[in-house]
C-alpha positions in Angstrom: 1.8 -8.4 -17.4 0.1 -5.5 -19.2 1.3 -1.9 -19.8 -0.3 1.5 -20.2 1.4 4.8 -21.2 0.9 7.7 -18.7 2.7 10.9 -19.6 6.5 9.9 -19.5 5.9 6.5 -17.9 5.2 3.0 -19.2 3.2 1.6 -16.3 3.1 -2.2 -15.7 0.1 -3.9 -14.2 -1.5 -7.3 -13.6 -5.2 -8.3 -14.0 -6.8 -11.3 -12.5 -10.4 -12.6 -12.1 -13.7 -11.3 -13.2 -16.4 -9.2 -11.6 -16.5 -5.6 -10.3 -13.2 -3.8 -10.2 -10.9 -4.0 -7.2 -7.8 -1.8 -7.5 -4.8 -2.6 -5.2 -2.0 -0.1 -4.6 1.2 -1.4 -3.1 3.6 0.2 -0.7 7.2 1.6 -0.6 9.8 -0.8 -2.0 7.1 -3.3 -2.8 5.3 -4.1 -6.0 2.1 -5.6 -7.3 3.3 -9.2 -6.7 5.3 -8.9 -3.4 2.6 -7.0 -1.6 -0.5 -8.5 -3.1 0.4 -11.9 -4.5 -0.8 -13.9 -1.5 -4.2 -12.3 -1.6 -5.0 -12.5 -5.3 -6.5 -16.0 -5.5 -9.2 -15.3 -3.0 -10.0 -11.8 -4.2 -10.1 -12.8 -7.9 -12.8 -15.4 -7.3 -15.4 -12.6 -7.4 -13.5 -9.5 -8.5 -11.5 -8.1 -11.4 -8.3 -7.4 -9.5 -6.0 -4.8 -11.0 -2.5 -4.5 -9.5 -0.4 -1.7 -11.0 3.3 -1.1 -10.3 3.7 2.6 -9.9 7.0 4.4 -10.7 10.0 2.9 -8.9 8.6 -0.6 -8.7 8.2 -3.7 -10.8 8.5 -3.4 -14.6 7.3 0.2 -14.8 9.7 2.5 -16.6 9.8 6.3 -16.4 12.1 9.2 -16.8 13.6 9.1 -13.3 12.1 12.4 -12.2 11.1 12.9 -8.5 7.8 11.2 -7.6 4.6 12.9 -6.5 1.3 11.6 -5.2 -0.6 13.1 -8.2 1.8 11.3 -10.6 1.4 7.9 -8.9 -2.3 8.4 -8.6 -2.6 9.0 -12.3 -0.6 5.9 -13.1 -2.8 3.8 -10.8 -6.1 5.1 -12.2 -4.8 4.6 -15.8 -4.3 0.9 -15.1 -8.0 0.4 -14.1 -9.3 2.6 -16.9 -7.1 0.6 -19.3 -9.1 -2.6 -18.7 -12.5 -0.8 -18.2 -12.7 -1.7 -14.5 -14.3 1.5 -13.4 -15.8 2.4 -11.0 -13.7 0.3 -8.6 -13.3 -0.5 -5.0 -9.9 0.8 -4.0 -7.4 -0.7 -1.5 -4.1 1.1 -0.6 -1.3 -0.3 1.6 1.3 1.9 3.3 2.4 4.5 0.8 -0.3 3.1 -1.4 -2.8 4.2 1.2 -1.7 7.9 0.7 -2.1 7.4 -3.1 -5.6 5.8 -2.5 -6.6 8.8 -0.3 -5.7 11.1 -3.1 -7.5 9.1 -5.8 -10.7 8.9 -3.7 -10.8 12.6 -3.2 -9.7 13.7 -6.6 -11.3 11.0 -8.8 -14.5 10.5 -6.9 -16.6 9.3 -9.9 -14.2 6.3 -10.3 -14.3 5.1 -6.7 -17.0 3.1 -4.9 -15.1 2.6 -1.6 -11.6 2.8 -0.2 -9.8 0.5 2.2 -6.6 1.8 3.8 -4.1 -0.7 5.3 -1.2 0.5 7.5 -1.5 3.9 6.0 -0.3 7.5 6.8 -1.4 10.9 5.6 1.7 13.1 5.9 5.4 13.2 6.8 5.3 15.4 9.8 5.8 12.7 12.5 9.4 13.0 13.9 9.6 9.2 14.2 8.5 8.7 10.6 11.1 11.2 9.4 13.9 9.5 11.4 12.9 6.1 10.0 12.7 7.3 6.4 16.0 9.2 6.6 17.6 6.0 8.0 16.1 4.0 5.1 17.5 6.6 2.6 21.0 6.4 4.2 21.1 2.6 4.4 19.9 2.2 0.8 22.9 4.3 -0.2 25.5 2.7 2.1 24.6 -0.8 3.3 21.7 -2.6 1.6 22.2 -5.8 3.6 21.7 -4.0 6.8 18.6 -2.3 5.3 17.2 -5.8 4.3 17.7 -7.0 7.9 16.0 -3.9 9.2 13.0 -4.5 6.9 12.5 -7.9 8.4 13.0 -6.8 12.0 10.5 -3.9 11.7 8.2 -5.3 9.0 7.0 -8.5 10.7 5.6 -8.8 14.2 8.1 -10.2 16.7 6.2 -13.5 17.2 5.9 -14.1 13.4 9.6 -13.5 12.8 10.6 -15.6 15.7 8.7 -18.6 14.3 10.7 -18.4 11.1 13.6 -20.7 10.5 17.0 -18.9 10.8 18.2 -20.1 7.4 15.0 -18.9 5.9 15.4 -15.4 7.3 19.0 -15.3 6.1 17.9 -16.4 2.6 15.2 -13.7 2.5 17.8 -11.1 3.4 20.0 -12.2 0.5 17.0 -12.2 -1.9 16.0 -8.7 -0.9 19.6 -7.5 -1.4 19.8 -9.1 -4.8 16.3 -8.5 -6.2 15.0 -5.3 -4.7 14.6 -2.2 -6.9 16.8 -0.1 -4.7 17.0 3.0 -6.9 13.2 3.0 -7.2 12.7 2.5 -3.5 15.0 5.4 -2.8 12.8 7.6 -4.9 9.7 6.4 -3.0 11.4 7.1 0.3 12.0 10.7 -0.8 8.2 10.9 -1.5 7.5 9.5 2.0 9.5 12.4 3.4 7.4 15.1 1.7 3.8 13.8 1.1 0.7 15.3 2.6 -2.8 14.1 1.8 -4.5 15.4 4.9 -6.7 17.8 2.9 -7.8 14.9 0.6 -8.5 12.7 3.5 -10.9 15.2 5.0 -12.7 15.5 1.6 -13.4 11.8 1.2 -17.1 11.2 0.7 -17.0 7.5 -0.1 -17.3 4.6 2.3 -13.9 4.1 4.0 -12.4 1.3 6.0 -9.1 1.8 7.8 -7.1 -1.2 9.0 -4.3 -0.6 11.6 -1.7 -3.1 12.5 -1.1 -3.5 16.2 2.5 -4.6 16.0 3.5 -2.2 13.2 7.0 -0.7 13.8 7.1 1.0 10.3 3.8 2.9 10.4 2.5 2.5 14.0 -1.2 2.2 14.3 -1.5 5.7 15.7 -1.3 6.8 12.0 -4.2 4.7 11.1 -6.2 6.0 14.0 -5.4 9.5 12.8 -6.8 8.7 9.4 -10.1 7.6 11.0 -10.3 11.0 12.7 -9.8 12.7 9.4 -12.1 10.7 7.2 -15.8 11.3 7.7 -17.6 8.1 8.9 -14.6 5.8 8.4 -14.7 2.3 9.9 -11.7 1.1 11.9 -10.2 -2.2 12.8 -6.9 -3.3 14.2 -5.3 -6.6 13.2 -2.7 -8.4 15.3 0.1 -8.2 12.8 3.2 -6.2 11.8 3.4 -3.8 9.0 3.8 -6.5 6.3 0.2 -7.5 7.0 -0.5 -8.8 3.5 2.4 -11.2 3.9 1.9 -12.1 7.5 -1.9 -12.4 7.6 -3.0 -12.6 3.9 -6.1 -14.6 4.4 -7.4 -12.4 7.1 -6.7 -9.2 5.2 -8.4 -10.6 2.1 -11.4 -11.6 4.1 -11.7 -8.1 5.7 -11.4 -6.4 2.3 -14.1 -8.6 0.7 -16.4 -8.3 3.7 -16.2 -4.6 3.5 -16.6 -4.2 -0.3 -19.4 -6.7 -0.4 -21.3 -5.0 2.5 -23.8 -2.2 2.3 -20.8 0.1 2.8 -22.7 2.2 5.2 -21.0 4.2 8.0 -19.9 2.0 10.9 -18.8 2.7 14.4 -15.3 3.8 14.9 -13.5 1.4 17.1 -9.9 1.9 18.2 -8.3 -1.4 19.2 
């Protein structure tokens, strides 16, 4: 684990592999290991993979102030700059996709391409708001119920049904015991206020949007909306739930590498 100072924060990050920079940005309640750990071995064979923990996650420490997209973007960029891995190909997952959109628009000289997985651009969707408000309330009142909800809505039904019951119960208990609940609560508040639609429309870099067909946390309509905002973005849907990097890690890693190793030209938009 390495650290970089960014304003009032001490940002933790991991670095693996060698080659051109590949910067991975995790999602709400996750961290650089839980969201990306299953992909790193394959990605690091040909890339310098940088995985920061932004505020509220991992070993990153800050002053506890409300989170903003510009703040988390600055932390993310600082990790890559700290190891000289610029310019980089950028991959953002869930809340990390919103951060990646902002970075791509506001730090264009640092970004070669951007891949957005299970992402969303704003907090206006009523369903999204109901979900985030429910998360906020359960984090305060019943974290075991929240952990069960994360499994039920995070994985696709078929994937979860194939798991052993004792394994699922053990995962619930691990989430309750080990999750950074206070940090997650701050990230949920950000999910209720963020808006990077303007930045999405200003992206000029090659962009690849991955939607998740069985996503109950960020339904694929959000990903399709990103495709409509981002000029010349490619689109693909994967048969997985929201926790795609855990449910289908090999497939997600392959899609990312195929894109960043391609000519990165504009491709046909395909929904479905």
